[in-house]
BAMAR-479645 format. One record per residue (C-alpha): y, x, z; residue in three letters. Coordinates in steps of 0.05 Angstrom, whole numbers, plus 5000, padded with zeros to 4 digits. Layout:
BEGIN
{yy->Y, xx->X, zz->Z, r->ala} .
...
# end
This chain:
BEGIN
{yy->5000, xx->5000, zz->5000, r->met} .
{yy->5049, xx->5055, zz->5020, r->leu} .
{yy->5043, xx->5127, zz->4996, r->arg} .
{yy->5093, xx->5181, zz->5014, r->ile} .
{yy->5087, xx->5251, zz->4986, r->lys} .
{yy->5126, xx->5314, zz->5003, r->asp} .
{yy->5186, xx->5276, zz->5030, r->leu} .
{yy->5248, xx->5316, zz->5046, r->asn} .
{yy->5311, xx->5286, zz->5075, r->val} .
{yy->5377, xx->5320, zz->5091, r->his} .
{yy->5439, xx->5295, zz->5127, r->tyr} .
{yy->5504, xx->5316, zz->5093, r->lys} .
{yy->5462, xx->5361, zz->5047, r->lys} .
{yy->5458, xx->5412, zz->5104, r->val} .
{yy->5416, xx->5387, zz->5163, r->ile} .
{yy->5343, xx->5377, zz->5144, r->gln} .
{yy->5314, xx->5317, zz->5180, r->ala} .
{yy->5246, xx->5311, zz->5146, r->leu} .
{yy->5205, xx->5369, zz->5116, r->arg} .
{yy->5149, xx->5355, zz->5067, r->gly} .
{yy->5125, xx->5291, zz->5100, r->val} .
{yy->5064, xx->5259, zz->5069, r->ser} .
{yy->5032, xx->5196, zz->5097, r->ile} .
{yy->4992, xx->5136, zz->5072, r->glu} .
{yy->4987, xx->5065, zz->5098, r->val} .
{yy->4931, xx->5021, zz->5072, r->asn} .
{yy->4933, xx->4946, zz->5069, r->glu} .
{yy->4912, xx->4912, zz->5133, r->gly} .
{yy->4923, xx->4972, zz->5178, r->glu} .
{yy->4967, xx->4987, zz->5237, r->ile} .
{yy->4989, xx->5060, zz->5228, r->val} .
{yy->5029, xx->5094, zz->5283, r->ala} .
{yy->5080, xx->5150, zz->5280, r->ile} .
{yy->5089, xx->5185, zz->5347, r->ile} .
{yy->5129, xx->5245, zz->5368, r->gly} .
{yy->5185, xx->5269, zz->5413, r->pro} .
{yy->5257, xx->5245, zz->5410, r->asn} .
{yy->5294, xx->5275, zz->5351, r->gly} .
{yy->5231, xx->5287, zz->5312, r->ala} .
{yy->5255, xx->5245, zz->5253, r->gly} .
{yy->5215, xx->5181, zz->5264, r->lys} .
{yy->5273, xx->5133, zz->5254, r->thr} .
{yy->5298, xx->5174, zz->5195, r->thr} .
{yy->5229, xx->5165, zz->5163, r->leu} .
{yy->5232, xx->5090, zz->5171, r->leu} .
{yy->5303, xx->5086, zz->5146, r->met} .
{yy->5284, xx->5126, zz->5085, r->thr} .
{yy->5224, xx->5082, zz->5070, r->ile} .
{yy->5271, xx->5022, zz->5076, r->ser} .
{yy->5320, xx->5052, zz->5025, r->gly} .
{yy->5377, xx->5057, zz->5075, r->ile} .
{yy->5374, xx->5133, zz->5072, r->ile} .
{yy->5357, xx->5168, zz->5007, r->arg} .
{yy->5309, xx->5227, zz->5004, r->gln} .
{yy->5329, xx->5295, zz->4978, r->thr} .
{yy->5262, xx->5302, zz->4944, r->ser} .
{yy->5191, xx->5275, zz->4946, r->gly} .
{yy->5165, xx->5206, zz->4929, r->thr} .
{yy->5155, xx->5139, zz->4962, r->ile} .
{yy->5111, xx->5087, zz->4930, r->glu} .
{yy->5104, xx->5016, zz->4956, r->phe} .
{yy->5052, xx->4972, zz->4921, r->leu} .
{yy->5051, xx->5024, zz->4865, r->gly} .
{yy->5126, xx->5020, zz->4854, r->ile} .
{yy->5171, xx->5081, zz->4862, r->arg} .
{yy->5225, xx->5060, zz->4912, r->thr} .
{yy->5276, xx->5116, zz->4905, r->asp} .
{yy->5316, xx->5076, zz->4855, r->lys} .
{yy->5305, xx->5008, zz->4886, r->val} .
{yy->5361, xx->4978, zz->4928, r->ala} .
{yy->5345, xx->4965, zz->5001, r->ala} .
{yy->5354, xx->4889, zz->4994, r->his} .
{yy->5308, xx->4889, zz->4934, r->ala} .
{yy->5253, xx->4923, zz->4975, r->leu} .
{yy->5255, xx->4863, zz->5022, r->ile} .
{yy->5239, xx->4818, zz->4963, r->arg} .
{yy->5179, xx->4862, zz->4949, r->leu} .
{yy->5155, xx->4851, zz->5020, r->gly} .
{yy->5178, xx->4914, zz->5056, r->leu} .
{yy->5217, xx->4894, zz->5118, r->val} .
{yy->5241, xx->4935, zz->5178, r->gln} .
{yy->5254, xx->4915, zz->5250, r->val} .
{yy->5306, xx->4967, zz->5271, r->pro} .
{yy->5309, xx->5005, zz->5336, r->gln} .
{yy->5352, xx->4968, zz->5386, r->gly} .
{yy->5336, xx->4901, zz->5351, r->arg} .
{yy->5406, xx->4897, zz->5319, r->met} .
{yy->5413, xx->4822, zz->5330, r->leu} .
{yy->5477, xx->4782, zz->5322, r->phe} .
{yy->5489, xx->4768, zz->5397, r->pro} .
{yy->5542, xx->4714, zz->5388, r->gln} .
{yy->5499, xx->4675, zz->5339, r->met} .
{yy->5443, xx->4629, zz->5360, r->thr} .
{yy->5369, xx->4643, zz->5355, r->val} .
{yy->5366, xx->4595, zz->5296, r->phe} .
{yy->5424, xx->4629, zz->5261, r->glu} .
{yy->5393, xx->4698, zz->5270, r->asn} .
{yy->5328, xx->4672, zz->5240, r->leu} .
{yy->5368, xx->4643, zz->5182, r->glu} .
{yy->5396, xx->4713, zz->5168, r->met} .
{yy->5325, xx->4738, zz->5157, r->gly} .
{yy->5310, xx->4683, zz->5106, r->ala} .
{yy->5361, xx->4696, zz->5052, r->tyr} .
{yy->5302, xx->4707, zz->5005, r->val} .
{yy->5278, xx->4636, zz->5018, r->ala} .
{yy->5276, xx->4588, zz->4958, r->arg} .
{yy->5311, xx->4525, zz->4980, r->gly} .
{yy->5310, xx->4481, zz->5042, r->ala} .
{yy->5236, xx->4465, zz->5040, r->lys} .
{yy->5216, xx->4539, zz->5038, r->asp} .
{yy->5265, xx->4554, zz->5094, r->met} .
{yy->5235, xx->4499, zz->5137, r->lys} .
{yy->5164, xx->4525, zz->5124, r->glu} .
{yy->5185, xx->4596, zz->5144, r->arg} .
{yy->5217, xx->4571, zz->5208, r->leu} .
{yy->5155, xx->4532, zz->5226, r->glu} .
{yy->5112, xx->4594, zz->5216, r->glu} .
{yy->5156, xx->4635, zz->5261, r->val} .
{yy->5162, xx->4581, zz->5314, r->tyr} .
{yy->5086, xx->4573, zz->5315, r->ser} .
{yy->5080, xx->4647, zz->5328, r->phe} .
{yy->5137, xx->4654, zz->5378, r->phe} .
{yy->5142, xx->4586, zz->5412, r->lys} .
{yy->5198, xx->4611, zz->5459, r->val} .
{yy->5243, xx->4619, zz->5398, r->leu} .
{yy->5239, xx->4545, zz->5382, r->glu} .
{yy->5252, xx->4528, zz->5454, r->glu} .
{yy->5315, xx->4571, zz->5453, r->arg} .
{yy->5337, xx->4560, zz->5381, r->lys} .
{yy->5407, xx->4537, zz->5402, r->arg} .
{yy->5417, xx->4593, zz->5452, r->gln} .
{yy->5459, xx->4653, zz->5435, r->lys} .
{yy->5416, xx->4714, zz->5420, r->ala} .
{yy->5456, xx->4758, zz->5467, r->gly} .
{yy->5436, xx->4716, zz->5527, r->thr} .
{yy->5360, xx->4724, zz->5516, r->leu} .
{yy->5318, xx->4772, zz->5558, r->ser} .
{yy->5298, xx->4838, zz->5528, r->gly} .
{yy->5229, xx->4813, zz->5510, r->gly} .
{yy->5256, xx->4750, zz->5478, r->glu} .
{yy->5306, xx->4791, zz->5438, r->gln} .
{yy->5249, xx->4834, zz->5411, r->gln} .
{yy->5210, xx->4772, zz->5392, r->met} .
{yy->5272, xx->4746, zz->5356, r->leu} .
{yy->5280, xx->4812, zz->5319, r->ala} .
{yy->5208, xx->4809, zz->5296, r->ile} .
{yy->5215, xx->4735, zz->5280, r->gly} .
{yy->5276, xx->4748, zz->5237, r->arg} .
{yy->5235, xx->4800, zz->5198, r->ala} .
{yy->5177, xx->4750, zz->5191, r->leu} .
{yy->5225, xx->4701, zz->5158, r->met} .
{yy->5224, xx->4747, zz->5098, r->ala} .
{yy->5147, xx->4742, zz->5096, r->arg} .
{yy->5134, xx->4817, zz->5097, r->pro} .
{yy->5073, xx->4850, zz->5068, r->lys} .
{yy->5090, xx->4914, zz->5105, r->leu} .
{yy->5128, xx->4910, zz->5171, r->leu} .
{yy->5163, xx->4973, zz->5196, r->leu} .
{yy->5173, xx->4971, zz->5271, r->leu} .
{yy->5219, xx->5021, zz->5304, r->asp} .
{yy->5207, xx->5030, zz->5380, r->glu} .
{yy->5191, xx->4956, zz->5394, r->pro} .
{yy->5171, xx->4969, zz->5467, r->ser} .
{yy->5235, xx->5006, zz->5485, r->ser} .
{yy->5267, xx->4980, zz->5549, r->gly} .
{yy->5215, xx->4926, zz->5561, r->leu} .
{yy->5177, xx->4913, zz->5626, r->ala} .
{yy->5102, xx->4930, zz->5626, r->pro} .
{yy->5080, xx->4857, zz->5625, r->leu} .
{yy->5125, xx->4843, zz->5566, r->val} .
{yy->5098, xx->4905, zz->5530, r->val} .
{yy->5028, xx->4878, zz->5541, r->lys} .
{yy->5047, xx->4811, zz->5509, r->glu} .
{yy->5082, xx->4847, zz->5452, r->leu} .
{yy->5019, xx->4888, zz->5438, r->ala} .
{yy->4978, xx->4825, zz->5434, r->ser} .
{yy->5028, xx->4795, zz->5384, r->arg} .
{yy->5025, xx->4856, zz->5340, r->leu} .
{yy->4950, xx->4852, zz->5337, r->thr} .
{yy->4956, xx->4778, zz->5318, r->asp} .
{yy->5004, xx->4797, zz->5262, r->leu} .
{yy->4953, xx->4845, zz->5233, r->arg} .
{yy->4900, xx->4790, zz->5237, r->glu} .
{yy->4947, xx->4746, zz->5197, r->arg} .
{yy->4946, xx->4798, zz->5141, r->gly} .
{yy->5011, xx->4836, zz->5156, r->ile} .
{yy->5005, xx->4912, zz->5151, r->thr} .
{yy->5046, xx->4950, zz->5203, r->ile} .
{yy->5076, xx->5019, zz->5206, r->leu} .
{yy->5094, xx->5029, zz->5279, r->leu} .
{yy->5142, xx->5082, zz->5306, r->val} .
{yy->5134, xx->5084, zz->5381, r->glu} .
{yy->5156, xx->5130, zz->5437, r->gln} .
{yy->5101, xx->5099, zz->5481, r->asn} .
{yy->5045, xx->5141, zz->5451, r->ala} .
{yy->4992, xx->5108, zz->5494, r->ser} .
{yy->5010, xx->5039, zz->5468, r->leu} .
{yy->5014, xx->5064, zz->5396, r->ala} .
{yy->4946, xx->5097, zz->5398, r->leu} .
{yy->4914, xx->5035, zz->5428, r->arg} .
{yy->4942, xx->4990, zz->5373, r->leu} .
{yy->4934, xx->5033, zz->5312, r->ala} .
{yy->4874, xx->5051, zz->5269, r->glu} .
{yy->4906, xx->5116, zz->5247, r->arg} .
{yy->4965, xx->5157, zz->5272, r->ala} .
{yy->5010, xx->5215, zz->5251, r->tyr} .
{yy->5047, xx->5261, zz->5298, r->ile} .
{yy->5117, xx->5281, zz->5275, r->leu} .
{yy->5152, xx->5341, zz->5306, r->glu} .
{yy->5218, xx->5371, zz->5282, r->thr} .
{yy->5214, xx->5333, zz->5217, r->gly} .
{yy->5143, xx->5353, zz->5199, r->ser} .
{yy->5074, xx->5321, zz->5206, r->ile} .
{yy->5035, xx->5367, zz->5252, r->val} .
{yy->4973, xx->5326, zz->5263, r->met} .
{yy->4939, xx->5263, zz->5236, r->ser} .
{yy->4873, xx->5229, zz->5251, r->asp} .
{yy->4843, xx->5164, zz->5273, r->arg} .
{yy->4882, xx->5139, zz->5332, r->ala} .
{yy->4820, xx->5139, zz->5376, r->ser} .
{yy->4808, xx->5212, zz->5361, r->asn} .
{yy->4880, xx->5232, zz->5376, r->leu} .
{yy->4876, xx->5195, zz->5442, r->ala} .
{yy->4818, xx->5241, zz->5462, r->lys} .
{yy->4851, xx->5304, zz->5436, r->asn} .
{yy->4868, xx->5351, zz->5493, r->gly} .
{yy->4934, xx->5374, zz->5464, r->gln} .
{yy->4956, xx->5303, zz->5449, r->val} .
{yy->4936, xx->5280, zz->5518, r->arg} .
{yy->4976, xx->5335, zz->5551, r->lys} .
{yy->5038, xx->5330, zz->5507, r->ser} .
{yy->5043, xx->5255, zz->5495, r->tyr} .
{yy->4998, xx->5217, zz->5543, r->leu} .
{yy->5016, xx->5253, zz->5607, r->gly} .
{yy->4942, xx->5270, zz->5622, r->val} .
# end
């Protein structure tokens, strides 16, 4: 579904953020990207989304080279990102935020169907649809951010630090929802500082350090790796 080869990204043509990154995401998988702060994880997602442009290397989504495709057009292809920090519109209601995710909808009937799908998945969003997004709890805001992305009916969902700032019980519920999304046929590329959570959810994982992939394997194998356990799992 997603194939990235020898990706290099620079900021202001001077600072190199990604160095020769190559990853693959197959349909139906949850694939995790873990690594320390400043490793380039968010840069990688922003580049996949077309918000940042690579210096060199290729990105293919569903067999289509994306380097000349506008970011909004990638959404129509089914590539949708949930950004770090959720980036909601706090003064707008839950319903209005969901509407913002559905600009690709085809008419009122399609819009209604998309809303019903999201409400069936996140019932709390329907209960709070007239409430301003800024007044929701952290967990509810993350559900809204994911719900807004689901309004675009993604084939590949890019998630950037979804557990950040959430209480352990909320993280547990979020993990269950992400598994449910995969069972519904949505492929997920997950960037997550909580390495333990990421390796539990994912089939495969990559470790990104200082802009380069330094290790990749099945998530279960990485979770048993002594170096990974010491550096990322606190064991």
